[in-house]
ZAMARGU-4260 file (C-alpha; in steps of 0.2 Angstrom, whole numbers, plus 5000, padded with zeros to 4 digits):
<rodrens>
0) 5001/5000/5002 | 5007/5020/4995 | 5011/5026/5011 | 5009/5046/5010 | 4999/5060/4996
5) 5005/5057/4979 | 5010/5071/4972 | 5012/5067/4953 | 5023/5082/4942 | 5016/5091/4926
10) 5024/5076/4918 | 5015/5063/4923 | 4998/5072/4919 | 5005/5077/4903 | 5010/5059/4899
15) 4992/5055/4902 | 4987/5069/4892 | 4997/5066/4876 | 4993/5045/4878 | 4976/5043/4868
20) 4986/5053/4854 | 5000/5041/4854 | 4987/5027/4850 | 4980/5035/4838 | 4994/5036/4828
25) 5000/5020/4834 | 4984/5012/4824 | 4988/5024/4808 | 5005/5016/4808 | 5001/4998/4812
30) 4991/4984/4813 | 4974/4985/4821 | 4979/4969/4831 | 4999/4976/4835 | 4991/4994/4839
35) 4979/4984/4849 | 4990/4974/4857 | 5003/4993/4861 | 4988/5002/4866 | 4985/4990/4882
40) 5004/4985/4886 | 5012/5002/4882 | 5002/5009/4893 | 5004/4998/4908 | 5019/5000/4903
45) 5024/5017/4905 | 5011/5027/4911 | 5012/5034/4929 | 5003/5023/4942 | 4990/5030/4954
50) 4990/5048/4944 | 4973/5052/4936 | 4961/5065/4933 | 4944/5064/4941 | 4928/5069/4932
55) 4913/5069/4940 | 4901/5056/4934 | 4915/5046/4926 | 4927/5033/4933 | 4946/5044/4937
60) 4955/5042/4922 | 4972/5034/4923 | 4982/5023/4915 | 4969/5009/4916 | 4955/5017/4910
65) 4962/5030/4896 | 4973/5015/4885 | 4955/5009/4887 | 4946/5022/4882 | 4954/5030/4869
70) 4960/5011/4861 | 4938/5008/4860 | 4935/5024/4854 | 4948/5023/4840 | 4944/5005/4835
75) 4924/5014/4836 | 4925/5028/4827 | 4941/5029/4816 | 4937/5009/4812 | 4920/5006/4811
80) 4922/4992/4822 | 4908/4984/4830 | 4910/4978/4847 | 4901/4967/4856 | 4900/4966/4876
85) 4892/4950/4880 | 4902/4932/4874 | 4892/4921/4865 | 4889/4908/4875 | 4875/4909/4888
90) 4887/4903/4904 | 4898/4919/4895 | 4882/4933/4894 | 4875/4928/4911 | 4895/4930/4921
95) 4897/4947/4911 | 4880/4953/4914 | 4883/4950/4933 | 4900/4960/4935 | 4892/4975/4928
100) 4875/4975/4936 | 4881/4968/4954 | 4888/4983/4958 | 4870/4991/4958 | 4866/4976/4972
105) 4881/4981/4981 | 4877/4998/4985 | 4859/4995/4988 | 4862/4985/5003 | 4878/4996/5008
110) 4868/5012/5012 | 4871/5010/5029 | 4887/5019/5038 | 4896/5011/5049 | 4901/5022/5064
115) 4918/5024/5073 | 4923/5027/5092 | 4906/5021/5100 | 4907/5010/5118 | 4894/5000/5124
120) 4893/5000/5144 | 4878/4990/5147 | 4865/5000/5143 | 4875/5013/5143 | 4885/5022/5128
125) 4901/5029/5126 | 4907/5041/5112 | 4924/5047/5112 | 4929/5057/5096 | 4948/5065/5104
130) 4954/5048/5096 | 4945/5046/5080 | 4958/5042/5063 | 4939/5043/5055 | 4923/5044/5061
135) 4913/5032/5050 | 4914/5022/5035 | 4900/5030/5024 | 4886/5023/5013 | 4885/5020/4998
140) 4873/5031/4987 | 4865/5030/4972 | 4879/5039/4963 | 4895/5025/4966 | 4881/5010/4958
145) 4884/5024/4942 | 4903/5025/4948 | 4906/5007/4949 | 4895/5000/4935 | 4907/5014/4924
150) 4924/5007/4935 | 4917/4987/4930 | 4915/4993/4910 | 4931/5003/4909 | 4940/4990/4915
155) 4933/4976/4903 | 4936/4986/4886 | 4953/4974/4883 | 4940/4960/4886 | 4929/4966/4874
160) 4942/4972/4860 | 4952/4959/4862 | 4938/4945/4858 | 4934/4956/4841 | 4952/4961/4837
165) 4965/4948/4840 | 4955/4930/4836 | 4962/4925/4823 | 4979/4914/4824 | 4993/4928/4818
170) 4983/4939/4833 | 4991/4926/4846 | 5006/4924/4840 | 5007/4946/4840 | 5005/4945/4858
175) 5018/4931/4861 | 5030/4942/4849 | 5024/4959/4858 | 5027/4953/4875 | 5046/4946/4869
180) 5050/4966/4866 | 5041/4974/4878 | 5052/4962/4887 | 5067/4966/4882 | 5063/4984/4881
185) 5058/4984/4899 | 5073/4975/4904 | 5085/4991/4901 | 5077/5003/4916 | 5074/4988/4927
190) 5091/4984/4927 | 5096/5000/4934 | 5084/5002/4947 | 5094/4984/4952 | 5109/4994/4951
195) 5103/5011/4960 | 5088/5006/4969 | 5067/5010/4960 | 5070/5028/4958 | 5063/5030/4939
200) 5047/5033/4944 | 5051/5048/4958 | 5064/5056/4942 | 5050/5056/4929 | 5035/5056/4936
205) 5039/5067/4956 | 5033/5053/4966 | 5038/5036/4971 | 5022/5023/4972 | 5021/5010/4986
210) 5033/5010/5003 | 5050/5009/4997 | 5053/4996/5010 | 5044/4985/5000 | 5059/4984/4985
215) 5072/4980/4998 | 5076/4961/4996 | 5092/4952/4998 | 5101/4966/5001 | 5098/4972/4985
220) 5082/4980/4975 | 5070/4973/4965 | 5064/4984/4951 | 5046/4993/4951 | 5050/5006/4935
225) 5032/5013/4930 | 5021/4996/4938 | 5012/4998/4954 | 5024/4984/4963 | 5039/4976/4960
230) 5027/4960/4962 | 5019/4966/4946 | 5036/4967/4937 | 5042/4952/4941 | 5026/4942/4936
235) 5026/4952/4919 | 5043/4947/4915 | 5038/4928/4919 | 5023/4933/4902 | 5039/4940/4894
240) 5050/4924/4898 | 5039/4913/4894 | 5032/4919/4877 | 5051/4920/4874 | 5052/4901/4876
245) 5034/4897/4866 | 5041/4907/4848 | 5061/4898/4851 | 5050/4881/4852 | 5039/4884/4836
250) 5050/4896/4826 | 5060/4891/4810 | 5080/4888/4813 | 5088/4904/4809 | 5080/4914/4824
255) 5078/4899/4837 | 5097/4906/4842 | 5090/4924/4844 | 5075/4918/4854 | 5086/4906/4865
260) 5098/4921/4872 | 5082/4933/4874 | 5073/4916/4885 | 5091/4915/4896 | 5091/4934/4898
265) 5075/4936/4904 | 5078/4921/4914 | 5089/4932/4923 | 5079/4946/4922 | 5067/4937/4930
270) 5081/4931/4948 | 5087/4950/4948 | 5066/4958/4952 | 5068/4944/4969 | 5052/4939/4969
275) 5049/4924/4976 | 5031/4918/4969 | 5036/4924/4952 | 5054/4912/4952 | 5043/4899/4954
280) 5028/4901/4942 | 5041/4904/4930 | 5052/4889/4935 | 5036/4880/4930 | 5029/4888/4915
285) 5046/4885/4906 | 5046/4866/4904 | 5027/4865/4902 | 5030/4876/4886 | 5047/4869/4881
290) 5042/4850/4882 | 5024/4847/4883 | 5009/4845/4868 | 4996/4857/4867 | 4983/4848/4875
295) 4993/4846/4890 | 4998/4861/4891 | 4976/4867/4889 | 4975/4854/4903 | 4986/4861/4916
300) 4979/4879/4913 | 4965/4872/4916 | 4968/4866/4933 | 4977/4882/4936 | 4961/4892/4934
305) 4953/4880/4944 | 4963/4880/4957 | 4960/4898/4958 | 4942/4895/4958 | 4939/4885/4973
310) 4954/4893/4983 | 4943/4903/4995 | 4930/4888/4997 | 4945/4876/5002 | 4951/4893/5009
315) 4934/4896/5020 | 4932/4879/5023 | 4948/4876/5033 | 4953/4862/5021 | 4969/4872/5019
320) 4982/4867/5027 | 4988/4886/5033 | 5000/4878/5047 | 5006/4866/5041 | 5013/4878/5026
325) 5019/4890/5035 | 5031/4877/5046 | 5035/4871/5028 | 5043/4887/5022 | 5049/4889/5039
330) 5062/4878/5035 | 5069/4886/5021 | 5066/4905/5024 | 5059/4909/5042 | 5056/4926/5035
335) 5043/4921/5021 | 5037/4911/5031 | 5033/4925/5046 | 5027/4933/5029 | 5016/4920/5023
340) 5007/4916/5043 | 5002/4935/5042 | 4996/4935/5025 | 4983/4918/5033 | 4981/4929/5050
345) 4972/4943/5039 | 4964/4931/5028 | 4954/4923/5039 | 4949/4940/5047 | 4943/4946/5030
350) 4933/4932/5027 | 4926/4933/5042 | 4921/4952/5040 | 4916/4946/5022 | 4904/4931/5028
355) 4892/4945/5037 | 4889/4951/5021 | 4891/4936/5008 | 4883/4939/4991 | 4886/4956/4987
360) 4900/4960/4999 | 4902/4979/5008 | 4907/4993/4992 | 4919/5001/4995 | 4928/5015/5005
365) 4938/5004/5014 | 4919/4995/5018 | 4926/4978/5020 | 4941/4980/5029 | 4946/4978/5048
370) 4944/4994/5058 | 4948/4999/5078 | 4934/5000/5084 | 4937/5015/5095 | 4949/5023/5081
375) 4941/5019/5065 | 4959/5014/5059 | 4961/5000/5046 | 4970/4988/5054 | 4970/4972/5040
380) 4979/4973/5026 | 4971/4966/5008 | 4985/4956/4998 | 4978/4945/4986 | 4963/4949/4971
385) 4953/4935/4978 | 4949/4943/4996 | 4947/4961/4987 | 4932/4955/4974 | 4924/4944/4989
390) 4925/4957/5001 | 4918/4972/4991 | 4907/4964/4977 | 4902/4948/4989 | 4903/4928/4978
395) 4894/4935/4967 | 4909/4949/4961 | 4921/4938/4964 | 4916/4922/4953 | 4910/4933/4940
400) 4926/4939/4939 | 4935/4926/4938 | 4925/4915/4929 | 4925/4928/4916 | 4946/4924/4914
405) 4940/4907/4917 | 4933/4904/4904 | 4943/4907/4889 | 4954/4892/4899 | 4940/4881/4899
410) 4932/4885/4882 | 4948/4883/4872 | 4954/4867/4884 | 4938/4857/4879 | 4939/4863/4860
415) 4957/4858/4861 | 4952/4840/4867 | 4938/4839/4854 | 4948/4845/4839 | 4959/4834/4829
420) 4979/4841/4834 | 4983/4850/4817 | 4968/4862/4819 | 4972/4869/4837 | 4981/4883/4836
425) 4999/4881/4840 | 4998/4897/4850 | 4984/4893/4861 | 4990/4882/4872 | 5006/4894/4880
430) 4991/4907/4880 | 4982/4898/4891 | 4997/4893/4905 | 5001/4910/4902 | 4984/4916/4909
435) 4982/4903/4919 | 4995/4906/4931 | 4991/4924/4931 | 4974/4920/4939 | 4986/4909/4953
440) 4996/4922/4956 | 4982/4935/4958 | 4978/4924/4974 | 4991/4932/4983 | 4993/4946/4975
445) 4982/4959/4967 | 4987/4959/4948 | 4975/4960/4937 | 4980/4972/4925 | 4972/4978/4908
450) 4982/4966/4897 | 4977/4950/4908 | 4959/4955/4902 | 4967/4959/4885 | 4974/4939/4884
455) 4959/4932/4890 | 4949/4942/4878 | 4958/4936/4864 | 4958/4916/4871 | 4940/4917/4868
460) 4939/4927/4852 | 4949/4914/4844 | 4939/4898/4853 | 4921/4908/4846 | 4930/4912/4830
465) 4937/4892/4828 | 4918/4886/4834 | 4911/4897/4821 | 4923/4889/4807 | 4920/4874/4812
470) 4900/4873/4811 | 4901/4882/4795 | 4914/4869/4787 | 4900/4856/4794 | 4885/4865/4786
475) 4896/4867/4768 | 4901/4848/4769 | 4883/4843/4773 | 4878/4852/4761 | 4889/4843/4746
480) 4887/4826/4754 | 4866/4830/4748 | 4869/4840/4732 | 4881/4826/4726 | 4893/4838/4723
485) 4911/4838/4728 | 4921/4857/4731 | 4940/4855/4735 | 4947/4865/4747 | 4953/4882/4740
490) 4973/4890/4747 | 4970/4905/4754 | 4977/4918/4745 | 4992/4925/4759 | 4989/4941/4767
495) 4995/4958/4760 | 5015/4961/4769 | 5014/4972/4783 | 5025/4986/4786 | 5035/4983/4801
500) 5037/4996/4815 | 5052/4994/4831 | 5038/4987/4839
</rodrens>
């Protein structure tokens, strides 16, 4: 959590204002697929965290919403695309409606303020305002429901665009290429911060985005650059490393050497991030993308998604052996064990708090947190995305979000199991592994970013496109069989060459 006031300088606001122009320029110079990827990924990499413009009746305009809105407006206004919000299947439609409309019910069930500083002794009530940090957590208003629905919609824009723009096999490969290039570019400021300490956000945008003690690890520093935390940088590096290994496996011999060197370099960068969780995930994904078949990759990705979906149920029911896990970690690293025990204790408290309003949660303004009843000070720490979603939006909000993330993985897995091997995209397995691993990483961390939704939308869009093509082929085959006419498959004409850019 950031400590102290955020005071971005003028450069931070100029960067936010310029990004829509950069997005327009990218869409004019690049193919739509590449431009969309870099509009979302580039904004996440370069724009200032925490800085934002506050506009009435509109969600905060920041490094998340500005790239999302810019890309959407260009696709709709300039490219005349028709973007659908609801997925094709019934399950996807239900999950999307629950995600977008659930905040309305959350507001309606949380109009009561939560007061602090009140003590009860029998029938006598004492109120001591002298110790208060805050006197209440405010009740939610109808305005909050409109704002939160807008926030959910803005945050989901990459999912909508990914389904429409990145559904083709070539677009899936473009995502992997972009990740490799992004990782190599970002390694330069990462190395600078490993050597000197995380200073770039302060030097460029005028403030540090987190608690600086979080940057100190193992007698050195882990990089933050322009992301919210070093853990975000570490998992971003995991994505880039997995993409490099995938391209190394599937590419022609003349570029395999370069991709091998890029993979080794990104593996070193992951170690320099000094974050144990992402390093474990990266070490697990590497042999999977190098050695396993597409079917096995999809099965493991589906397992990752299932773990993320069911973890809160296992955690809340007490089936997870938290004490045994803490003891196991303590035998290797006592400091990490203490951190894990502290995390488990907080999760227990927050789960008990969430159980008071289980379906639609407590809403916002810190109402889902544990407070000191006398001072109003927040005494809990929320790290994992799952506990944040359950506390704020209840089980409905949690299942809607994680369900929409898991839906592409499960859909792709079922499709790959049914299709002949030759018809399944070779990029689908590695991308699904990245998405599934991101879901697992969201259990200890809140690493749900716009690029995650873009990736989920691309995978689901590819599954929907493949299903439509398969259904169309069956209809055509049936018509030809009934008419007795044989139509030889036509060779698709090669796509026109695209103008390459540095990205």
